[in-house]
C-alpha positions as CSV (number, residue, x, y, z in Angstrom):
1,X,141.0,167.8,75.7
2,X,140.8,169.5,79.1
3,X,142.8,167.6,81.8
4,X,142.9,167.9,85.5
5,X,146.4,169.4,85.3
6,X,145.1,172.1,82.9
7,X,142.2,172.9,85.2
8,X,144.5,173.3,88.2
9,X,147.0,175.4,86.2
10,X,144.1,177.8,85.3
11,X,142.2,177.5,88.5
12,X,142.7,181.1,89.6
13,X,141.6,182.5,86.2
14,X,138.5,180.2,86.1
15,X,137.6,180.6,89.8
16,X,137.8,176.9,90.4
17,X,137.3,175.7,94.0
18,X,138.1,172.0,93.5
19,X,138.6,169.3,90.9
20,X,137.9,165.6,91.4
21,X,139.3,163.0,88.9
22,X,140.5,159.4,89.0
23,X,139.8,159.1,92.8
24,X,142.0,162.1,93.5
25,X,141.0,165.7,94.4
26,X,142.6,169.1,94.2
27,X,141.4,172.1,96.2
28,X,142.3,175.7,96.0
29,X,142.3,175.7,99.9
30,X,144.8,172.8,100.4
31,X,148.5,173.0,99.4
32,X,148.1,174.5,95.9
33,X,149.3,172.1,93.2
34,X,148.9,169.0,95.4
35,X,146.5,166.2,94.6
36,X,145.0,164.1,97.4
37,X,143.1,160.8,97.7
38,X,139.4,161.2,97.3
39,X,137.2,159.0,99.4
40,X,134.0,158.6,97.5
41,X,130.7,158.0,99.4
42,X,129.3,154.5,99.5
43,X,128.8,152.7,97.2
44,X,132.2,153.8,95.9
45,X,131.6,152.9,92.3
46,X,133.2,154.2,89.1
47,X,130.9,157.2,88.9
48,X,131.2,158.3,92.5
49,X,135.0,157.9,92.4
50,X,135.0,160.1,89.3
51,X,136.9,157.5,87.3
52,X,134.9,158.2,84.1
53,X,134.5,162.0,84.3
54,X,136.0,165.2,85.7
55,X,134.1,167.0,88.5
56,X,134.8,170.7,88.7
57,X,133.4,173.1,91.3
58,X,133.6,176.8,90.7
59,X,133.1,179.6,93.2
60,X,130.0,181.7,92.9
61,X,130.6,185.0,91.1
62,X,128.6,188.1,90.6
63,X,126.6,188.6,87.4
64,X,126.5,191.9,85.6
């Protein structure tokens, strides 16, 4: 199973911009390795707070 910690550990290799999980977020642009509180938009339900899934944003790459 892929976890938030695994995604962060491999962020550079996978070109990950940010990860949201369990109402916390990690960003490649903010103190690498640090998780921060995620303020979900209203209504802040389970889905928008990312309590039941992981949200991963990757940087755009070039295709060959």
